C-alpha positions as CSV (number, residue, x, y, z in Angstrom):
1,X,0.0,0.0,0.0
2,X,1.4,3.4,-1.0
3,X,1.8,6.2,1.6
4,X,-0.8,8.3,-0.2
5,X,-3.3,5.5,-0.2
6,X,-2.7,4.8,3.5
7,X,-3.2,8.4,4.2
8,X,-6.4,8.5,2.2
9,X,-7.7,5.4,4.0
10,X,-7.0,7.0,7.4
11,X,-8.4,10.3,6.5
12,X,-11.7,8.7,5.2
13,X,-11.8,6.7,8.4
14,X,-11.5,9.8,10.5
15,X,-14.4,11.4,8.5
16,X,-16.6,8.4,8.9
17,X,-16.1,7.9,12.6
18,X,-16.6,11.6,13.2
19,X,-19.9,11.3,11.4
20,X,-20.7,8.2,13.5
21,X,-19.8,10.0,16.7
22,X,-22.1,12.9,15.8
23,X,-25.0,10.6,15.1
24,X,-24.5,8.7,18.4
25,X,-24.3,12.0,20.3
26,X,-27.5,13.1,18.6
27,X,-29.2,9.9,19.5
28,X,-28.2,10.2,23.2
29,X,-29.3,13.9,23.3
30,X,-32.7,13.0,21.9
31,X,-33.2,9.8,23.9
32,X,-36.2,11.3,25.7
33,X,-37.6,13.3,22.8
34,X,-41.1,12.0,21.8
35,X,-41.2,10.8,18.2
36,X,-37.5,10.7,17.7
37,X,-36.3,7.6,15.8
38,X,-32.8,6.3,16.3
39,X,-30.2,6.9,13.5
40,X,-27.3,4.9,12.3
41,X,-24.6,5.7,9.7
42,X,-24.4,3.3,6.8
43,X,-20.7,2.8,5.7
44,X,-19.5,1.7,2.3
45,X,-16.1,1.2,0.6
46,X,-14.6,4.2,-1.1
47,X,-12.7,3.6,-4.3
48,X,-10.0,5.8,-5.9
49,X,-8.8,5.0,-9.4
50,X,-10.4,1.6,-9.1
51,X,-8.7,0.8,-5.8
52,X,-10.0,0.7,-2.3
53,X,-9.4,4.1,-0.6
54,X,-11.1,3.7,2.8
55,X,-14.7,4.1,3.7
56,X,-17.4,6.6,3.2
57,X,-20.8,7.3,4.8
58,X,-23.3,6.0,2.3
59,X,-26.3,7.3,4.1
60,X,-28.2,7.6,7.4
61,X,-30.5,4.8,8.3
62,X,-33.5,5.7,10.4
63,X,-34.9,2.9,12.6
64,X,-38.5,2.1,11.4
65,X,-41.0,-0.8,11.9
66,X,-43.9,0.3,9.6
67,X,-46.2,-2.7,10.5
68,X,-45.9,-2.1,14.3
69,X,-46.3,1.6,13.9
70,X,-49.5,1.1,11.8
71,X,-50.9,-1.3,14.5
72,X,-50.0,1.2,17.2
73,X,-51.7,4.0,15.5
74,X,-54.9,1.9,15.0
75,X,-54.9,1.1,18.7
76,X,-54.4,4.7,19.7
77,X,-57.2,5.7,17.3
78,X,-59.5,3.2,19.0
79,X,-58.5,4.5,22.4
80,X,-59.2,8.0,21.3
81,X,-62.7,7.1,20.3
82,X,-63.4,5.3,23.6
83,X,-61.9,8.2,25.5
84,X,-64.5,10.5,24.0
85,X,-67.3,8.0,24.7
86,X,-66.1,7.5,28.3
87,X,-66.0,11.3,29.0
88,X,-69.6,11.6,27.7
89,X,-70.8,8.6,29.7
90,X,-69.2,10.0,32.8
91,X,-70.9,13.3,32.3
92,X,-74.3,11.7,31.8
93,X,-73.9,9.5,34.9
94,X,-72.7,12.5,36.9
95,X,-75.7,14.6,35.9
96,X,-78.1,11.9,36.9
97,X,-76.2,11.0,40.1
98,X,-76.8,8.0,42.3
99,X,-79.0,7.3,45.3
100,X,-76.1,8.4,47.5
101,X,-75.7,11.9,45.9
102,X,-77.6,14.6,47.7
103,X,-78.6,16.5,44.5
104,X,-79.2,13.5,42.3
105,X,-82.4,12.9,40.3
106,X,-83.3,10.0,42.4
107,X,-83.0,12.0,45.6
108,X,-85.2,14.7,44.1
109,X,-87.8,12.1,43.3
110,X,-87.4,10.6,46.8
111,X,-87.9,14.0,48.4
112,X,-91.0,14.7,46.4
113,X,-92.4,11.2,47.2
114,X,-91.7,11.7,50.9
115,X,-93.4,15.2,51.0
116,X,-96.4,13.8,49.2
117,X,-96.8,11.0,51.7
118,X,-96.4,13.4,54.6
119,X,-99.1,15.6,53.2
120,X,-101.4,12.6,52.8
121,X,-101.1,12.1,56.5
122,X,-101.7,15.9,57.2
123,X,-103.8,17.2,54.3
124,X,-104.8,20.3,56.2
125,X,-101.1,21.4,56.8
126,X,-100.2,24.5,54.7
127,X,-96.4,23.9,55.3
128,X,-96.8,20.3,54.1
129,X,-98.6,21.6,51.0
130,X,-95.9,24.1,50.3
131,X,-93.2,21.4,50.8
132,X,-94.9,19.3,48.1
133,X,-94.9,22.2,45.7
134,X,-91.3,23.1,46.5
135,X,-90.0,19.6,46.1
136,X,-92.0,19.2,42.9
137,X,-90.5,22.3,41.5
138,X,-87.0,21.1,42.5
139,X,-87.6,17.8,40.8
140,X,-88.8,19.4,37.6
141,X,-86.0,21.9,37.6
142,X,-83.5,19.0,37.8
143,X,-85.3,17.2,34.9
144,X,-85.3,20.4,32.8
145,X,-81.6,21.1,33.5
146,X,-80.6,17.5,32.7
147,X,-82.5,17.6,29.4
148,X,-81.0,20.9,28.5
149,X,-77.5,19.7,29.4
150,X,-77.9,16.8,27.0
151,X,-78.6,19.2,24.1
152,X,-75.6,21.3,25.2
153,X,-73.5,18.1,25.0
154,X,-74.6,17.7,21.4
155,X,-73.8,21.3,20.6
156,X,-70.4,21.0,22.2
157,X,-69.6,17.7,20.4
158,X,-70.6,19.4,17.1
159,X,-68.2,22.2,17.8
160,X,-65.5,19.8,18.7
161,X,-66.1,17.9,15.4
162,X,-65.6,21.2,13.5
163,X,-62.3,21.8,15.5
164,X,-61.2,18.2,14.7
165,X,-61.9,18.6,11.0
166,X,-60.0,21.9,10.9
167,X,-57.1,20.2,12.6
168,X,-57.1,17.3,10.1
169,X,-57.3,19.7,7.1
170,X,-54.5,21.8,8.5
171,X,-52.5,18.6,9.0
172,X,-53.1,17.5,5.4
173,X,-51.8,20.8,4.2
174,X,-48.7,20.4,6.4
175,X,-48.2,16.9,5.1
176,X,-47.9,18.3,1.5
177,X,-45.2,20.7,2.7
178,X,-43.2,18.0,4.5
179,X,-43.6,15.7,1.5
180,X,-41.9,18.3,-0.7
181,X,-39.1,18.9,1.7
182,X,-38.5,15.2,2.2
183,X,-38.5,14.6,-1.6
184,X,-36.0,17.5,-2.1
185,X,-33.7,16.2,0.6
186,X,-33.9,12.6,-0.8
187,X,-33.1,13.7,-4.4
188,X,-30.2,15.8,-3.2
189,X,-28.8,13.0,-1.1
190,X,-29.3,14.9,2.2
191,X,-30.4,13.3,5.5
192,X,-34.2,13.7,5.8
193,X,-34.5,11.9,9.2
194,X,-35.6,15.0,11.1
195,X,-38.3,15.7,8.5
196,X,-39.4,12.1,8.6
197,X,-39.7,12.4,12.4
198,X,-41.9,15.5,12.0
199,X,-44.1,13.7,9.4
200,X,-44.5,10.7,11.7
201,X,-45.6,12.9,14.5
202,X,-48.1,14.6,12.2
203,X,-49.5,11.2,11.2
204,X,-49.8,10.2,14.8
205,X,-51.8,13.4,15.5
206,X,-54.1,12.9,12.5
207,X,-54.6,9.2,13.2
208,X,-56.0,10.0,16.7
209,X,-58.7,12.0,15.0
210,X,-59.4,9.7,12.2
211,X,-57.7,6.3,11.4
212,X,-55.4,6.7,8.3
213,X,-53.0,4.5,6.3
214,X,-49.9,6.0,4.5
215,X,-49.1,4.9,0.9
216,X,-45.4,5.2,0.0
217,X,-44.6,7.0,-3.2
218,X,-41.3,7.9,-5.0
219,X,-38.6,10.0,-3.3
220,X,-40.0,9.5,0.2
221,X,-43.4,11.0,-0.5
222,X,-46.6,9.4,0.9
223,X,-50.3,9.6,0.2
224,X,-52.9,9.2,2.9
225,X,-56.2,7.4,2.9
226,X,-58.7,6.4,5.6
227,X,-58.7,2.8,6.8
228,X,-61.8,2.3,4.6
229,X,-60.0,3.4,1.4
230,X,-61.1,7.1,1.0
231,X,-58.1,9.2,-0.1
232,X,-57.4,12.2,2.1
233,X,-54.1,13.1,0.4
234,X,-53.2,12.1,-3.1
235,X,-50.4,14.4,-4.3
236,X,-52.3,17.3,-2.8
237,X,-54.6,17.6,0.3
238,X,-58.3,16.7,-0.2
239,X,-60.4,18.9,2.2
240,X,-62.8,17.2,4.6
241,X,-66.2,19.1,4.5
242,X,-68.3,19.8,7.6
243,X,-70.8,22.5,8.5
244,X,-71.1,23.4,12.2
245,X,-74.5,23.9,13.8
246,X,-74.3,26.7,16.4
247,X,-77.1,25.4,18.6
248,X,-78.6,21.9,18.6
249,X,-82.1,21.4,19.9
250,X,-84.2,18.3,20.6
251,X,-85.3,16.6,17.4
252,X,-82.3,17.8,15.2
253,X,-80.5,14.8,13.7
254,X,-78.1,13.7,11.0
255,X,-80.7,11.4,9.4
256,X,-83.2,14.3,9.3
257,X,-80.7,16.5,7.5
258,X,-80.6,19.2,10.1
259,X,-77.1,18.2,11.2
260,X,-74.0,17.9,9.1
261,X,-71.9,14.8,8.3
262,X,-68.4,14.5,6.8
263,X,-67.6,14.3,3.2
264,X,-64.5,14.3,0.9
265,X,-65.1,15.4,-2.7
266,X,-68.8,14.3,-2.3
267,X,-67.9,10.9,-0.7
268,X,-69.7,10.5,2.7
269,X,-67.3,9.5,5.4
270,X,-69.5,10.3,8.4
271,X,-68.8,7.7,11.1
272,X,-71.5,5.0,11.1
273,X,-73.1,6.3,7.9
274,X,-71.5,3.8,5.4
275,X,-68.9,1.2,4.9
276,X,-66.5,4.0,3.9
277,X,-66.9,5.7,7.2
278,X,-64.1,5.7,9.8
279,X,-64.9,3.2,12.6
280,X,-62.6,4.7,15.3
281,X,-60.8,7.9,16.2
282,X,-61.8,10.9,18.2
283,X,-64.1,12.0,15.3
284,X,-66.1,8.8,15.5
285,X,-66.4,9.3,19.3
286,X,-67.7,12.8,18.9
287,X,-70.3,11.7,16.3
288,X,-71.4,9.0,18.6
289,X,-71.9,11.6,21.4
290,X,-73.8,13.9,19.1
291,X,-75.9,11.4,17.3
292,X,-76.3,8.4,19.6
293,X,-75.2,8.7,23.2
294,X,-76.7,12.1,24.1
295,X,-79.9,11.5,22.1
296,X,-80.3,8.2,23.8
297,X,-79.9,9.8,27.2
298,X,-82.3,12.5,26.2
299,X,-84.9,10.0,25.0
300,X,-84.6,8.2,28.4
301,X,-85.1,11.4,30.4
302,X,-88.0,12.3,28.0
303,X,-89.6,8.9,28.8
304,X,-89.3,9.6,32.5
305,X,-91.0,13.0,32.1
306,X,-93.7,11.5,29.9
307,X,-94.4,8.8,32.5
308,X,-94.8,11.5,35.2
309,X,-97.2,13.5,33.1
310,X,-99.3,10.6,31.9
311,X,-99.7,9.3,35.5
312,X,-101.0,12.6,36.8
313,X,-103.4,13.3,33.9
314,X,-104.9,9.8,33.9
315,X,-108.7,9.8,33.4
316,X,-110.6,9.6,36.7
317,X,-107.6,10.4,39.0
318,X,-108.8,14.0,39.7
319,X,-112.6,14.3,39.5
320,X,-112.4,18.1,39.2
321,X,-110.7,17.9,35.8
322,X,-112.5,17.5,32.5
323,X,-111.5,15.1,29.8
324,X,-108.1,16.0,28.3
325,X,-107.1,18.4,31.0
326,X,-103.6,18.7,32.3
327,X,-102.8,17.0,35.6
328,X,-100.3,18.0,38.3
329,X,-97.4,17.7,35.8
330,X,-97.8,19.2,32.4
331,X,-96.2,19.6,29.0
332,X,-95.4,23.3,29.2
333,X,-98.8,23.9,30.8
334,X,-100.8,21.5,28.7
335,X,-101.8,17.9,28.7
336,X,-99.6,15.5,26.9
337,X,-101.0,13.8,23.9
338,X,-99.3,10.7,22.6
339,X,-97.1,10.3,20.7
340,X,-95.2,13.0,22.5
341,X,-92.9,15.3,20.7
342,X,-89.2,14.9,21.5
343,X,-87.9,17.2,24.3
344,X,-90.7,16.5,26.9
345,X,-88.1,16.6,29.7
346,X,-87.2,20.2,28.8
347,X,-90.9,21.2,28.8
348,X,-92.3,19.4,31.8
349,X,-93.7,21.8,34.4
350,X,-95.9,22.1,37.4
351,X,-99.5,22.9,36.9
352,X,-100.0,26.6,37.7
353,X,-103.2,25.8,39.6
354,X,-101.2,24.6,42.6
355,X,-98.3,27.1,42.4
356,X,-99.0,30.4,44.4
357,X,-96.2,32.2,42.5
358,X,-98.3,31.6,39.3
359,X,-101.6,32.6,40.8
360,X,-102.5,29.1,42.0
361,X,-103.5,27.8,45.4
362,X,-101.8,25.1,47.6
363,X,-105.1,23.6,48.7
364,X,-105.8,22.3,45.2
365,X,-103.3,19.6,45.9
366,X,-105.8,18.2,48.3
367,X,-109.1,19.3,46.8
368,X,-108.4,19.0,43.0
369,X,-106.8,21.1,40.3
370,X,-110.1,22.2,38.9
371,X,-111.7,23.0,42.3
372,X,-113.0,26.6,42.7
373,X,-113.2,26.6,46.4
374,X,-111.4,24.7,49.2
375,X,-113.0,21.4,50.3
376,X,-112.9,19.5,53.6
377,X,-109.5,20.1,55.2
378,X,-109.1,16.5,56.3
379,X,-109.8,14.9,52.9
380,X,-106.9,12.8,51.7
381,X,-108.4,10.7,48.9
382,X,-106.9,12.6,46.0
383,X,-103.5,12.6,47.6
384,X,-103.7,8.8,48.3
385,X,-104.8,8.2,44.7
386,X,-101.9,10.3,43.4
387,X,-99.5,8.3,45.5
388,X,-101.0,5.1,44.2
389,X,-100.6,6.3,40.7
390,X,-96.9,7.0,41.3
391,X,-96.4,3.6,43.0
392,X,-98.2,1.6,40.3
393,X,-95.8,-0.5,38.2
394,X,-96.0,0.7,34.6
395,X,-94.0,-0.1,31.5
396,X,-92.2,2.8,29.7
397,X,-89.5,2.9,27.0
398,X,-86.9,3.1,29.7
399,X,-84.3,0.4,30.2
400,X,-85.4,-3.2,29.9
401,X,-89.1,-2.3,29.3
402,X,-90.1,-3.8,32.7
403,X,-92.9,-2.3,34.7
404,X,-91.6,0.2,37.4
405,X,-93.0,2.7,39.8
406,X,-91.9,6.4,39.4
407,X,-89.2,6.0,42.0
408,X,-87.9,2.8,40.5
409,X,-87.8,4.4,37.1
410,X,-85.5,7.1,38.5
411,X,-83.3,4.5,40.1
412,X,-83.2,2.4,36.9
413,X,-82.2,5.5,34.9
414,X,-79.2,6.2,37.1
415,X,-78.2,2.6,37.3
416,X,-78.3,2.2,33.5
417,X,-76.1,5.3,33.1
418,X,-73.7,4.0,35.7
419,X,-73.6,0.6,34.0
420,X,-72.8,2.1,30.6
421,X,-70.1,4.2,32.1
422,X,-68.5,1.1,33.8
423,X,-68.6,-0.8,30.5
424,X,-67.0,1.9,28.4
425,X,-64.4,2.6,31.0
426,X,-63.4,-1.0,31.1
427,X,-63.1,-1.0,27.3
428,X,-61.0,2.2,27.4
429,X,-58.6,0.7,30.0
430,X,-58.2,-2.4,27.9
431,X,-57.6,-0.4,24.7
432,X,-55.2,2.0,26.3
433,X,-53.2,-0.9,27.8
434,X,-53.0,-2.6,24.4
435,X,-51.9,0.7,22.7
436,X,-49.2,1.2,25.4
437,X,-47.9,-2.3,24.8
438,X,-47.6,-1.6,21.1
439,X,-46.0,1.8,21.9
440,X,-43.4,0.1,24.1
441,X,-42.7,-2.6,21.5
442,X,-42.2,0.1,18.8
443,X,-40.0,2.1,21.1
444,X,-37.8,-0.9,21.8
445,X,-37.2,-1.1,18.0
446,X,-36.9,2.5,17.1
447,X,-36.0,4.3,20.3
448,X,-32.6,5.1,21.7
449,X,-30.8,2.8,24.1
450,X,-28.4,5.1,25.8
451,X,-26.3,2.2,27.2
452,X,-25.8,0.8,23.7
453,X,-25.0,4.3,22.3
454,X,-22.4,4.9,24.9
455,X,-20.8,1.5,24.1
456,X,-20.9,2.4,20.5
457,X,-19.1,5.7,21.3
458,X,-16.3,3.7,22.9
459,X,-15.9,1.7,19.7
460,X,-16.0,4.9,17.7
461,X,-13.3,6.4,19.9
462,X,-11.1,3.3,19.4
463,X,-11.6,3.5,15.6
464,X,-10.8,7.3,15.7
465,X,-7.6,6.6,17.7
466,X,-6.5,3.9,15.2
467,X,-7.0,6.2,12.2
468,X,-5.3,9.0,14.0
469,X,-2.4,6.8,14.9
470,X,-2.1,5.7,11.2
471,X,-2.0,9.4,10.1
472,X,0.7,10.0,12.8
473,X,2.7,7.0,11.5
474,X,2.4,8.2,7.9
475,X,3.6,11.6,9.0
476,X,6.6,10.1,10.8
477,X,7.5,8.1,7.7
478,X,7.3,11.2,5.5
479,X,9.5,13.0,8.0
480,X,12.0,10.1,8.0
481,X,12.1,10.1,4.2
482,X,12.7,13.9,4.1
483,X,15.7,13.4,6.5
484,X,17.2,10.8,4.1
């Protein structure tokens, strides 16, 4: 080997190990950086005039496990959907409360029931009459507020859908920019690892909103489609269309056309609407809240309100009322005629005839809503009949369809909500656990092991010292030759 060739070998070796040392240091510095993938320098033989002349850095390899990454994203997408559902179920359950909660719907029912029974034992007591009216108003106020809160949940979910869609559309535009930069770096032979990290983090963010699959194109570019095959990015971003509804009221629905779905270039991708619709992701969870979970809860509280109204306006219960007249509980002041319009729970109210603040009289609780003058102060028949009407097992659209009393209906409503919450929380914990396992497995393949990198630095240091020693030896030989 000639002196010049030996010097070229050593010099190329120094350059290669310097690059390796820089990459190892970069790995160690970013060991805790989320979304950072480990890098390694790929070495190849360098030739000069057809002869070996050391080594060169052929490229930078970025650790990747595409199949595991795709599975992890799918798992995180599912967890995101269940997280949205769990948050909604928790809110519904909290609004209803349980028997142990002082302000719960059940406790309001129980308080009204107790006041009514106390009045039946003391029908001449004005304080007892006032207690019944007060507890009835408290109960109805709770029913009204729960019904309104469910509609607010739908409006909030609709707004969050709009925000999610805007986030995805912005991400698709950013994907185009990163694609161009990655392709430019790839064609020019530059390291695009940092850009690839950014793009992967962007895909992670998008996949939590809507499940997506990347399609690899030339020069490192990718296209993006939903897991059902609808293209979201194909050379350029394809905008997801959605129209926000500022206020959602009872009866508004996607099927009825009063609420917006999702579409891409005219293709419907609304979750649950078709086979092309995304099955998981935060967007799917938000649509479930807006179009299924909150409406179901609203229908249940409506059924409870309808049952209350129907029981108190039953024919023959109050002899002072004519046919079709409203009873103690009304549909915004009127009798309820089946089939009831949606939103009964937001309209249920106390009959003005017994409310002094509305010009009514407390004694009508005892003597009849249609009575013009007070009757016998010791009469308890109407009160006993009213209690019997509330206690009678009747079938409603609530829960299992079994026959319940009013108080049992309230308990069943809270128990059903608590059961659904427990079920979705269990599913969420399982999904999050699986997603974490996949994340850990992916990290083991693509993350930085600082111990391994430090060991690698020791080997790099030895290689650097060997090349430096060779250059020193070549220098000494040249000096010796010059002396001769």
